[in-house]
C-alpha positions, 0 to 999 in steps of 0.5 A: 986481701979483704973483702969489704961488704957494704952492707948499705948497698945490699940492704937498699938492693934487698929493700928494693926486691923487696918493694917489688914484690910487694908490688907484684902481689899487689897487681896479682891480687888485683887481677884475680879480683877482676875478674878479667881472666880466665879461671884457669890462669886465676887458679895459677896465679893463686896457687903459684905466683903468689906463694912465689913472691910471698916466700920471696917476701919472708926471705928478703925480710930476713935477710934485711934483717939480718944485715941490719943487725950483723952489721952493727 
């Protein structure tokens, strides 16, 4: 039995998640810059949430590039 991978679907799903992560960073940056959150929450966003999304973006970009490169 041969397993096939739909590279276009894989790339599309990764791109959608990548777009969501980029949007999340934008929203979080905006929340911090507006100054309406408590300092402790701003700190948590800066120290935990933003690094999480930035790391996820790097992984997704690599995944997309690998899917495009290895799919040819």
